[in-house]
C-alpha positions in Angstrom: -18.0 -23.0 -32.5 -18.9 -25.1 -29.6 -16.2 -26.6 -28.4 -15.8 -29.8 -25.7 -14.3 -29.6 -21.9 -11.1 -31.7 -22.5 -10.0 -29.6 -25.7 -9.2 -26.6 -24.1 -5.6 -25.4 -23.1 -4.4 -22.3 -21.5 -2.1 -21.6 -23.8 -4.8 -21.2 -26.7 -7.0 -18.4 -24.2 -3.5 -17.0 -22.2 -3.0 -13.0 -22.5 1.1 -13.7 -23.9 3.5 -10.9 -23.3 1.7 -10.0 -19.8 3.6 -6.5 -18.5 5.3 -6.0 -15.7 7.5 -3.5 -14.1 10.4 -3.0 -11.9 9.8 -3.2 -8.0 11.9 -0.2 -7.8 8.4 1.1 -8.3 6.3 3.4 -6.8 2.9 2.5 -6.2 1.5 5.7 -7.7 3.7 4.8 -11.1 2.1 1.3 -10.7 -1.0 2.6 -10.3 -1.4 4.8 -13.3 -0.1 2.2 -15.7 -2.2 -0.1 -14.5 -4.9 1.7 -15.5 -3.6 3.2 -19.0 -3.9 -0.2 -20.2 -6.6 -0.9 -18.1 -5.5 -4.3 -16.5 -6.4 -5.5 -12.8 -2.4 -7.6 -11.7 0.5 -6.4 -12.7 3.5 -8.8 -12.8 6.0 -6.8 -10.5 10.1 -8.2 -11.6 13.3 -8.0 -9.8 16.4 -6.7 -11.6 17.2 -9.7 -14.0 13.4 -10.1 -14.8 12.3 -12.4 -12.6 8.7 -12.1 -11.4 8.4 -12.3 -7.6 4.6 -11.1 -7.6 1.9 -10.2 -8.5 0.1 -6.5 -8.0 -3.2 -6.9 -7.5 -6.8 -3.9 -6.9 -7.3 -5.9 -3.6 -3.6 -5.0 -2.7 -3.8 -1.5 -3.6 -7.6 -1.5 -1.1 -5.3 -2.7 1.6 -2.7 -0.7 1.6 -5.5 2.7 1.8 -7.1 0.6 4.6 -3.8 0.4 7.3 -2.6 3.3 6.1 -5.7 5.8 5.9 -3.9 7.3 2.9 -2.6 5.9 -1.1 1.0 6.1 0.4 3.9 7.2 -1.9 6.2 3.8 -1.1 7.9 1.5 -3.6 6.1 -2.0 -5.0 9.6 -3.4 -3.1 8.3 -2.3 0.1 4.9 -4.2 -0.4 3.4 -7.4 0.1 2.1 -9.3 -3.1 0.2 -11.3 -4.4 2.3 -14.6 -5.3 1.3 -16.7 -8.0 1.8 -20.2 -9.4 3.7 -21.7 -12.6 1.7 -23.7 -15.1 2.9 -24.7 -19.0 0.6 -23.4 -22.0 -0.9 -27.3 -22.3 -2.4 -26.8 -18.7 -5.5 -27.3 -19.4 -8.5 -24.8 -18.7 -10.0 -26.9 -16.2 -7.1 -27.8 -14.1 -5.8 -23.5 -14.1 -9.6 -23.0 -13.0 -8.8 -25.3 -10.1 -5.9 -23.8 -9.2 -7.2 -20.2 -9.3 -10.8 -21.4 -7.1 -8.7 -23.9 -4.8 -5.4 -21.6 -4.0 -7.3 -18.6 -4.9 -3.5 -18.1 -7.3 -3.0 -16.0 -9.5 -1.6 -17.4 -12.3 1.7 -17.0 -14.7 2.5 -19.6 -18.0 5.8 -20.8 -18.4 7.3 -22.5 -21.7 9.6 -25.6 -20.6 12.4 -24.3 -20.0 11.1 -21.2 -17.3 10.5 -18.6 -19.7 7.6 -16.3 -19.1 5.2 -16.6 -21.6 2.5 -15.0 -20.8 -0.7 -14.9 -17.7 -3.9 -16.4 -17.4 -6.7 -14.7 -15.7 -10.5 -15.6 -14.4 -11.9 -13.6 -17.8 -9.3 -15.3 -19.8 -10.8 -18.8 -18.7 -14.5 -18.1 -18.7 -13.5 -16.7 -22.1 -12.8 -20.0 -23.0 -15.8 -21.6 -21.3 -18.3 -19.4 -22.8 -17.0 -21.8 -26.0 -18.0 -24.6 -24.8 -21.8 -26.5 -24.4 -22.1 -26.6 -20.5 -24.6 -24.3 -19.3 -23.7 -24.4 -15.3 -26.3 -23.3 -12.1 -25.1 -20.0 -10.5 -27.1 -20.6 -7.4 -24.2 -22.4 -5.2 -21.5 -20.1 -6.4 -23.0 -16.2 -6.1 -22.5 -14.0 -3.0 -25.5 -13.5 -0.9 -23.5 -11.2 1.0 -24.7 -7.8 -0.5 -23.3 -4.8 1.3 -24.9 -1.1 0.4 -23.4 1.9 0.9 -25.3 5.3 1.2 -24.3 7.8 -2.4 -22.1 10.2 0.4 -20.1 7.8 1.9 -16.4 8.8 1.5 -14.4 6.5 -0.6 -12.3 6.2 2.7 -14.8 4.6 4.6 -16.2 2.5 1.4 -12.6 0.6 1.4 -12.6 0.3 4.8 -16.1 -1.5 4.7 -15.0 -3.6 1.8 -11.5 -4.8 3.2 -13.2 -6.6 6.3 -16.0 -7.6 4.8 -14.1 -9.3 2.2 -16.1 -8.1 -0.6 -14.8 -6.5 -4.2 -17.7 -3.7 -4.4 -20.4 -2.3 -2.7 -23.7 -1.3 -4.2 -24.9 2.4 -3.7 -28.1 3.3 -3.0 -28.7 6.6 -4.5 -29.6 10.8 -4.3 -32.7 9.9 -6.6 -34.3 5.9 -6.5 -31.9 3.7 -7.9 -28.4 1.9 -7.8 -24.7 2.0 -8.3 -22.0 0.2 -8.1 -18.2 1.2 -6.7 -15.5 -1.5 -7.1 -12.2 -2.3 -6.9 -11.5 -1.3 -10.1 -13.4 1.9 -9.3 -10.8 2.8 -6.5 -8.4 2.4 -9.0 -8.6 3.3 -12.3 -11.1 6.2 -11.6 -10.1 7.5 -8.3 -6.6 7.0 -7.6 -5.1 7.4 -11.0 -6.7 10.9 -10.8 -5.6 11.5 -8.3 -8.8 12.2 -6.4 -9.0 12.9 -1.9 -10.3 10.3 -0.5 -12.8 12.0 1.3 -15.1 12.5 -1.4 -18.1 10.6 -1.6 -18.4 7.8 -3.9 -21.2 9.0 -5.8 -19.5 10.6 -8.6 -16.6 7.6 -8.8 -18.9 4.5 -8.8 -21.1 2.9 -12.1 -24.8 4.6 -12.5 -27.4 2.8 -14.0 -26.6 -0.8 -12.3 -26.2 -3.5 -14.7 -29.0 -6.7 -13.1 -29.9 -9.9 -14.4 -32.6 -11.8 -13.0 -31.8 -14.1 -10.3 -31.4 -17.9 -11.6 -29.4 -16.5 -15.0 -27.4 -19.5 -15.9 -23.3 -18.7 -16.0 -23.1 -19.1 -19.8 -26.0 -16.1 -20.0 -24.0 -14.2 -16.8 -21.0 -14.4 -18.8 -22.8 -12.7 -21.8 -24.0 -9.8 -20.1 -20.9 -9.0 -18.3 -18.6 -9.1 -22.1 -21.2 -6.9 -23.3 -21.0 -4.4 -20.6 -17.5 -5.3 -19.7 -17.6 -5.3 -15.8 -16.6 -8.1 -14.2 -19.2 -8.5 -10.9 -23.5 -8.5 -11.8 -26.0 -7.8 -9.3 -28.8 -10.1 -9.9 -32.4 -9.2 -9.1 -35.9 -11.1 -7.8 -39.3 -8.4 -7.8 -36.4 -5.5 -8.4 -34.7 -6.7 -5.2 -31.6 -7.1 -5.4 -30.3 -10.7 -4.0 -26.6 -11.4 -4.5 -23.9 -10.4 -7.2 -22.2 -12.8 -9.2 -18.3 -12.2 -10.6 -16.1 -13.3 -13.0 -14.6 -15.7 -10.3 -18.2 -17.4 -10.0 -18.5 -17.5 -12.6 -15.3 -19.7 -13.3 -16.1 -22.0 -9.5 -19.8 -22.5 -11.2 -17.7 -24.5 -14.3 -14.8 -26.0 -12.7 -16.9 -27.2 -9.5 -19.5 -29.8 -10.8 -22.6 -27.1 -10.3 -25.2 -28.6 -12.3 -25.2 -28.2 -15.9 -27.6 -27.9 -18.7 -26.2 -29.1 -22.4 -26.0 -25.5 -24.4 -26.6 -27.3 -27.5 
């Protein structure tokens, strides 16, 4: 069923009963919690259940880069990512604007200030894919493509990702071909499995690289990403990697007024 933009509300697309942990939990335990449940955002709460902030993959990366190790600290000692409160009747369009303009994480509360869910870029993309519009990606796709050799250490790659403020790098493989190493690979495959940060990224990167042709529309890119369960898609032109588009980029395309094609 194809829907109109003005019929989409957060309450229909949020992730209900979001998982949270107390701030006394260690970062290492929190990482294991995220990996086992396949989530990239973890709500951190006080003893009385009040949300204090959100632990993100970027927060974890920052700790590693600043300390050169995977530190064994409590979440209460970290600066967590803040959040904004919205209600279930907030439009998907408005939620998208907040995520992009405020670089915010969004928690959904009822009028009685009871936490009922979290809304992520992936949730928003699920909503937008039900509409009749298909934005272009030219204005949002990142052309800042960083290549790293397969034998670079995990720690060195983390430092590059943090310094360049990117969530992934293209991995140039031992054999012809490319892969990708992401913040999620760091959390799920490296830290959760207690891998030493001095090891190379080769075994913890995704090969082969999933790609799409540069110029693809937002809804087409979203479908490929959903099919392969990925949040970043490399774009190519004549087999050359020209950019990387993320779920957040696609949400940006839908909410920013990027040129759209009717997709009936």
